[in-house]
C-alpha positions as CSV (number, residue, x, y, z in Angstrom):
1,M,1.5,-38.1,6.8
2,K,2.2,-36.8,3.1
3,K,1.5,-32.9,2.7
4,S,-0.7,-31.6,-0.3
5,F,0.4,-29.4,-2.5
6,L,-0.9,-26.7,-0.6
7,E,0.7,-27.7,1.9
8,K,4.0,-27.8,0.7
9,H,4.1,-25.1,-1.9
10,F,2.5,-22.1,1.1
11,K,3.2,-23.7,4.2
12,I,-0.1,-22.3,5.7
13,L,-0.4,-25.3,8.7
14,E,3.4,-24.2,9.3
15,R,2.3,-20.3,9.7
16,G,-0.7,-21.8,11.8
17,S,-3.4,-20.7,9.2
18,T,-6.0,-23.0,6.9
19,V,-7.1,-23.1,3.6
20,K,-10.5,-21.2,4.5
21,T,-8.8,-18.6,6.7
22,E,-6.4,-17.6,3.5
23,I,-8.9,-17.4,0.8
24,G,-11.3,-15.4,3.6
25,A,-8.0,-13.0,3.5
26,G,-7.9,-12.9,0.3
27,V,-11.2,-11.8,-0.4
28,T,-11.0,-9.0,2.9
29,T,-8.0,-7.9,1.1
30,F,-9.7,-7.3,-2.1
31,M,-12.6,-5.6,-1.4
32,T,-10.6,-3.0,1.1
33,M,-8.4,-2.2,-1.9
34,A,-11.1,-2.5,-4.4
35,Y,-11.1,1.4,-4.4
36,I,-8.9,1.4,-6.7
37,L,-10.6,0.2,-9.7
38,I,-12.8,3.8,-9.5
39,V,-10.3,5.7,-8.1
40,H,-6.9,5.3,-10.4
41,P,-8.9,5.4,-13.5
42,M,-10.6,8.8,-12.9
43,I,-7.2,10.1,-11.3
44,M,-5.4,9.1,-14.6
45,K,-8.3,10.9,-16.4
46,S,-7.4,14.2,-15.3
47,A,-3.8,13.2,-17.3
48,G,-5.9,12.9,-20.8
49,M,-5.6,9.1,-20.2
50,P,-9.3,6.9,-21.2
51,A,-11.0,6.1,-17.9
52,E,-12.1,2.8,-19.1
53,S,-8.6,1.5,-20.9
54,V,-7.1,2.4,-17.4
55,F,-9.3,0.6,-15.4
56,T,-8.8,-2.8,-17.6
57,V,-5.2,-2.5,-17.0
58,T,-5.5,-1.4,-12.9
59,A,-7.6,-5.0,-13.0
60,L,-4.8,-6.6,-14.9
61,M,-1.8,-5.6,-13.0
62,G,-3.8,-6.3,-10.0
63,C,-4.3,-9.9,-10.9
64,V,-1.3,-10.8,-12.5
65,I,1.6,-9.1,-10.4
66,T,-0.5,-10.3,-7.0
67,L,-0.6,-13.5,-8.6
68,L,3.2,-13.6,-8.7
69,M,3.4,-12.3,-5.3
70,G,1.4,-15.3,-3.9
71,L,3.4,-17.8,-6.1
72,Y,6.8,-16.6,-6.1
73,A,7.3,-14.5,-2.5
74,N,4.5,-16.4,-1.1
75,L,3.4,-13.8,1.2
76,P,0.0,-12.5,1.5
77,F,0.4,-9.0,-0.3
78,A,-1.8,-7.5,-2.9
79,L,-0.2,-5.1,-5.5
80,A,-1.8,-2.1,-7.6
81,P,-1.0,1.4,-8.7
82,A,-0.1,3.7,-5.9
83,M,-1.8,6.1,-4.7
84,G,-0.2,9.1,-4.3
85,T,2.4,8.2,-7.5
86,N,-0.8,8.7,-9.4
87,A,-1.7,11.9,-8.3
88,F,1.8,13.0,-8.6
89,F,2.0,11.9,-12.0
90,S,-1.5,13.3,-13.3
91,I,-1.9,16.7,-11.3
92,T,1.9,17.9,-10.5
93,L,3.3,16.9,-13.5
94,V,1.1,16.5,-16.8
95,A,-2.1,18.4,-15.9
96,T,0.4,21.1,-15.5
97,G,1.9,21.0,-18.6
98,A,5.7,19.9,-17.1
99,V,5.6,16.6,-19.2
100,T,2.9,14.5,-21.7
101,W,1.3,11.3,-20.0
102,Q,3.5,9.4,-22.5
103,Q,6.7,10.9,-20.9
104,G,5.6,10.6,-17.7
105,L,4.9,6.4,-18.1
106,A,8.7,6.8,-19.7
107,M,9.4,8.2,-16.2
108,N,7.9,5.6,-14.2
109,F,9.3,2.8,-16.4
110,I,13.0,4.3,-16.1
111,S,12.6,4.0,-12.3
112,G,11.2,1.1,-12.6
113,V,14.0,0.0,-14.0
114,I,16.4,0.6,-11.8
115,F,14.2,-0.6,-9.0
116,L,14.7,-4.1,-10.8
117,I,18.3,-3.8,-10.6
118,L,18.7,-3.0,-7.3
119,S,16.0,-5.9,-6.7
120,M,18.1,-8.2,-8.5
121,F,21.3,-7.4,-7.1
122,G,20.0,-7.6,-3.5
123,F,20.6,-3.6,-3.0
124,R,17.4,-3.2,-1.6
125,E,17.9,-6.0,0.8
126,L,21.0,-4.3,1.8
127,I,19.5,-0.9,2.5
128,V,16.9,-2.8,4.6
129,K,19.2,-3.8,6.6
130,F,20.7,-0.5,7.4
131,L,17.9,0.3,9.2
132,P,17.9,0.4,12.9
133,R,15.4,-2.2,14.7
134,S,13.8,0.5,16.5
135,L,12.9,2.4,13.4
136,K,11.8,-1.5,11.8
137,L,9.4,-1.4,14.9
138,G,8.1,2.0,13.8
139,I,7.4,1.5,10.4
140,G,4.3,-0.7,11.2
141,A,2.9,1.9,13.4
142,V,3.5,4.4,10.7
143,V,1.7,2.0,8.5
144,G,-1.1,1.6,11.1
145,I,-1.2,5.5,11.5
146,F,-2.0,5.6,7.6
147,L,-4.3,3.2,7.5
148,I,-6.6,5.2,10.2
149,E,-6.1,8.4,8.4
150,L,-7.0,6.8,5.2
151,G,-9.8,5.4,6.7
152,F,-11.6,8.5,8.7
153,K,-11.3,10.1,5.4
154,S,-12.7,7.5,3.3
155,G,-15.2,7.2,5.6
156,G,-16.2,11.0,5.8
157,I,-15.3,11.3,9.2
158,F,-12.4,13.6,8.5
159,Q,-11.5,16.0,5.9
160,I,-8.7,17.6,4.6
161,T,-8.6,21.4,4.6
162,D,-6.1,24.4,3.6
163,N,-5.5,24.3,7.6
164,G,-4.9,20.9,7.7
165,L,-7.3,17.6,9.1
166,A,-10.2,18.5,10.7
167,L,-14.1,17.1,11.2
168,G,-16.1,15.9,8.4
169,D,-19.8,16.5,8.3
170,L,-20.8,13.7,10.9
171,T,-24.8,13.7,9.5
172,S,-23.8,13.0,6.1
173,E,-25.1,9.2,5.6
174,V,-21.2,8.5,4.2
175,A,-20.1,9.5,7.7
176,I,-23.4,7.6,9.8
177,V,-22.6,4.5,7.7
178,S,-18.9,4.4,8.2
179,I,-19.5,5.3,12.2
180,I,-22.0,2.4,12.4
181,G,-20.0,0.3,10.5
182,I,-16.8,0.8,13.0
183,V,-19.3,-0.3,15.7
184,I,-20.3,-3.4,14.2
185,T,-16.7,-4.3,13.1
186,S,-14.8,-3.7,16.4
187,I,-17.7,-5.9,17.8
188,L,-17.1,-8.5,15.5
189,V,-13.1,-8.2,16.2
190,A,-13.8,-8.0,20.0
191,N,-15.3,-11.4,19.9
192,K,-13.4,-12.8,18.0
193,V,-16.0,-13.6,15.2
194,K,-14.3,-15.6,12.5
195,C,-13.4,-14.0,9.2
196,D,-14.6,-10.2,11.1
197,M,-13.1,-8.0,9.0
198,L,-14.7,-9.5,5.8
199,V,-18.3,-9.7,7.8
200,G,-17.9,-6.4,8.6
201,I,-17.1,-5.3,5.3
202,F,-20.4,-7.6,4.4
203,L,-22.5,-5.8,6.7
204,T,-21.5,-2.3,6.7
205,T,-22.5,-2.8,3.2
206,L,-26.0,-3.8,3.8
207,V,-26.4,-1.0,6.1
208,G,-25.3,1.6,3.1
209,I,-28.6,0.5,0.7
210,P,-30.7,2.6,3.0
211,F,-29.1,5.4,3.1
212,G,-28.1,5.7,-0.1
213,V,-24.4,5.1,0.2
214,T,-24.5,1.2,-1.7
215,H,-25.6,2.0,-5.0
216,L,-27.0,-1.7,-6.4
217,P,-26.1,-1.7,-10.2
218,D,-28.3,-2.3,-13.3
219,S,-26.0,-4.9,-14.3
220,F,-23.6,-6.9,-13.0
221,I,-21.1,-8.3,-16.0
222,S,-19.2,-6.2,-18.3
223,L,-16.5,-6.1,-21.0
224,P,-13.0,-5.3,-20.5
225,A,-12.6,-2.3,-23.0
226,S,-9.2,-2.3,-25.1
227,I,-6.2,-0.9,-23.7
228,K,-4.4,-0.1,-26.9
229,T,-5.1,3.5,-26.8
230,I,-2.5,3.8,-24.0
231,A,-0.2,0.4,-23.9
232,F,3.7,0.9,-25.1
233,H,3.1,4.7,-25.8
234,L,6.0,5.5,-23.7
235,D,7.9,8.9,-24.9
236,F,11.8,8.9,-23.9
237,T,12.5,12.6,-25.9
238,D,14.3,14.4,-23.3
239,M,14.4,11.8,-20.9
240,F,18.1,12.0,-19.7
241,S,18.0,15.8,-19.6
242,I,18.8,17.4,-15.7
243,K,15.3,19.1,-15.2
244,V,14.1,15.2,-15.1
245,L,16.2,13.7,-12.1
246,P,14.5,15.5,-9.3
247,I,11.2,14.2,-11.0
248,L,12.5,10.4,-11.4
249,F,14.2,10.8,-7.6
250,V,10.9,11.0,-6.3
251,F,9.7,8.3,-8.4
252,F,12.0,5.9,-7.1
253,V,12.6,7.1,-3.5
254,G,8.7,7.8,-3.0
255,D,7.9,4.2,-4.0
256,F,11.2,2.7,-2.3
257,F,10.0,3.7,1.4
258,S,6.2,2.9,0.8
259,T,6.6,-0.3,-0.2
260,L,9.7,-1.1,2.6
261,G,7.3,0.4,5.1
262,T,4.3,-1.5,3.9
263,L,6.2,-4.9,3.2
264,L,7.6,-4.5,7.0
265,G,4.8,-2.9,9.0
266,V,2.7,-5.6,7.6
267,S,4.8,-8.8,8.0
268,E,5.3,-7.7,11.1
269,K,1.5,-7.9,12.3
270,A,1.4,-11.3,10.8
271,G,4.4,-12.7,12.4
272,L,6.4,-13.4,9.4
273,L,9.6,-11.1,10.9
274,D,12.9,-12.8,12.5
275,E,13.9,-11.7,15.6
276,N,15.9,-8.7,14.1
277,G,12.8,-7.6,12.5
278,D,13.9,-8.5,9.1
279,L,11.7,-9.8,6.7
280,P,13.5,-13.5,5.5
281,D,13.9,-13.1,1.4
282,I,12.9,-10.1,1.3
283,Q,14.4,-9.7,-2.2
284,K,11.4,-12.0,-3.9
285,P,8.5,-9.3,-2.9
286,F,11.0,-6.2,-3.8
287,L,11.5,-8.0,-7.4
288,V,7.9,-8.7,-7.6
289,D,7.0,-5.2,-7.1
290,A,10.2,-3.8,-9.7
291,F,8.5,-5.9,-11.9
292,G,4.7,-4.5,-11.6
293,T,6.1,-1.3,-11.9
294,V,8.5,-2.2,-14.9
295,S,5.3,-4.0,-17.0
296,G,2.4,-1.2,-15.8
297,A,4.5,1.6,-16.8
298,L,4.7,-0.5,-20.5
299,L,1.0,-0.9,-20.1
300,G,0.0,2.0,-19.3
301,T,0.0,3.0,-15.8
302,T,1.8,4.1,-12.7
303,T,4.1,2.8,-10.2
304,I,2.6,-1.0,-8.8
305,T,3.1,-1.1,-5.4
306,T,2.4,-3.6,-2.2
307,F,-1.4,-2.0,-1.0
308,I,-1.6,-0.9,2.3
309,E,-4.6,-2.5,2.7
310,S,-2.6,-5.6,2.4
311,A,-2.7,-5.2,5.8
312,A,-6.8,-6.2,6.3
313,G,-6.5,-9.6,4.8
314,V,-3.4,-10.4,7.1
315,G,-5.8,-9.0,10.2
316,A,-8.2,-11.6,8.7
317,G,-5.8,-14.4,9.4
318,G,-3.7,-14.4,5.8
319,K,-0.1,-15.6,6.3
320,T,0.9,-17.1,3.0
321,G,0.7,-16.4,-0.8
322,L,-3.0,-17.9,-0.9
323,T,-4.4,-14.9,0.7
324,A,-2.4,-13.2,-2.0
325,I,-3.3,-16.0,-5.2
326,T,-7.2,-15.1,-4.1
327,T,-7.1,-11.7,-4.3
328,G,-5.6,-11.9,-7.7
329,I,-8.4,-14.4,-9.2
330,L,-10.8,-11.2,-7.5
331,F,-8.9,-8.7,-9.7
332,F,-9.5,-11.0,-13.0
333,F,-13.2,-11.4,-12.2
334,A,-13.4,-7.9,-11.6
335,L,-12.3,-7.6,-15.8
336,F,-16.0,-8.5,-16.1
337,F,-18.0,-8.2,-13.2
338,S,-16.8,-4.5,-12.3
339,P,-20.6,-3.4,-11.5
340,I,-19.8,-5.6,-8.7
341,A,-16.2,-5.2,-7.6
342,L,-17.1,-1.2,-7.3
343,L,-20.4,-2.0,-4.9
344,I,-18.5,-2.3,-2.0
345,P,-18.2,1.6,-0.8
346,G,-15.5,3.5,1.0
347,A,-17.8,3.6,3.8
348,A,-18.1,-0.3,4.0
349,T,-14.0,-0.5,4.0
350,A,-13.0,2.4,6.3
351,P,-14.0,0.6,9.6
352,V,-11.7,-2.2,8.7
353,L,-8.7,0.0,7.8
354,I,-9.2,2.2,10.6
355,I,-9.5,-1.0,13.3
356,M,-6.7,-2.9,11.6
357,G,-4.6,0.4,11.8
358,I,-5.3,0.7,15.4
359,I,-4.2,-3.1,16.2
360,M,-0.9,-2.5,14.1
361,L,0.0,0.4,16.4
362,G,0.6,-2.7,19.1
363,C,3.9,-3.2,17.6
364,M,5.2,0.0,19.8
365,K,5.3,-2.5,23.0
366,N,8.9,-3.3,21.6
367,V,10.2,0.1,21.4
368,D,12.7,1.2,23.9
369,Y,11.1,4.0,25.7
370,E,14.2,4.0,28.6
371,D,16.6,5.3,25.5
372,F,15.4,8.8,23.9
373,T,17.6,8.5,21.0
374,E,15.9,5.5,19.8
375,F,12.1,6.4,20.9
376,F,12.0,10.0,19.5
377,P,12.7,9.4,15.8
378,V,10.0,6.5,16.1
379,F,7.3,9.1,17.1
380,F,9.0,12.0,14.8
381,M,8.3,9.3,11.9
382,I,5.0,8.6,12.8
383,V,3.6,12.2,13.3
384,F,5.0,13.3,10.1
385,T,3.3,10.6,8.6
386,A,0.1,11.7,9.7
387,F,0.4,15.1,8.7
388,T,1.9,14.8,5.7
389,N,-0.6,11.6,4.9
390,S,2.6,10.1,3.4
391,I,4.6,6.8,4.4
392,S,7.5,7.5,2.4
393,N,7.8,11.3,4.4
394,G,7.2,9.5,7.4
395,V,10.1,7.0,7.0
396,G,12.2,9.5,5.6
397,A,11.9,11.8,8.7
398,G,12.3,8.4,11.2
399,I,15.6,8.4,9.2
400,I,16.7,11.8,9.5
401,S,16.1,12.8,13.0
402,Y,17.7,9.5,14.5
403,V,20.9,9.8,12.6
404,L,20.8,13.6,14.1
405,V,19.7,12.4,17.7
406,K,22.4,10.2,17.9
407,V,25.1,12.5,16.4
408,G,23.9,15.0,18.8
409,T,24.5,12.7,22.0
410,R,28.2,11.8,20.6
411,R,26.7,8.3,19.8
412,H,27.8,8.5,16.3
413,K,29.5,4.8,16.2
414,E,25.6,3.7,16.9
415,V,24.9,4.8,13.1
416,G,26.4,2.4,10.1
417,I,27.7,4.5,6.8
418,G,24.6,3.0,5.4
419,L,22.4,5.0,7.5
420,Y,24.1,8.3,6.8
421,I,23.7,7.3,3.2
422,L,20.4,7.2,3.3
423,A,20.0,10.2,5.7
424,L,21.7,12.5,2.9
425,I,19.0,10.6,0.0
426,M,16.4,11.7,2.4
427,V,17.5,14.9,3.0
428,F,17.7,15.6,-0.9
429,Y,14.1,13.8,-1.5
430,F,12.6,16.3,0.9
431,I,14.4,19.2,-1.1
432,N,13.0,17.9,-4.3
């Protein structure tokens, strides 16, 4: 039987999927991460950048780099400006007067170039091989915990206070709609309804209308704003001074381990990892990710990274690059139909993030619980992620604790030289 172009390129049947499933998964991914179109411009606005232009760049990069991920790497991952990095850029650096936004973009650009060089020569792939199998398995759970926390916060069920996490106002409209959405989506998932995540988002969005959480737009079409006010405005002044090095390091390490965590964690759920817990041809998504950061900085946005919300699309059955292509196309339409893209409230996507996160905790069943030196670093990694709200922090803590507990039990020979180097790098990261 002659294979179609889609099957030849994306291997849809080989990976146990269908075109319909892949398209539905792509829509699901887009709906869960459409919030970036609102949140990112607002965060960058605090750095003095025009929100309208940032919106255009956000949608444009989400389109182009996600399409590249689908076509080149054939993986169901979507990319967009990274949450966390944008806050560090706007609030920690620019708003405090440490640098201008033009200098900040230059730092991001240099970080991306380093990424690109390391990816082209396979160094990032080599670093992945340094990680022991238990930590690779634990990264999936780390991603799950991060998704759960993200969902509870965006759904108004949790809130961040000076004392840490606390219950939100459960009587608020947002929290009520989120809780209803959790019930609806969990029932759909339990009954194995097709496109359960996508249907859950749609139904929860409808529920939000009478509660005033879902706001219907006055119009459905809008033309994208010009990006000439932010594109190619990088300022390399004092870029190689000693004070810049720690900032570059934070950009670099934060993005590296965040991307690594997402790639391994979501790929594990999609069944794309090999017997050693590695993602075959991981150099390809690393290259796409690095190219996204370089081109994004040139056009006027912060680090482009593989989005954790890709897990929602994988949960909806996405296993190939066709999922990413669908998401990328929707980002393109968002340029002209932004009112529709922004229609979906956080209360509607929160249930999907929470449920997908819970499902991803299933990877913990393969951790060796008979060996304390193997499972302790994994749980330490999960807890650190949960309480610092950072995948990078969690993975870093896991690496350091793994090395310490192995050395402390005189099993240092089980730790490769590469892992010692990674541990030292992460110590420096935490110090800075």
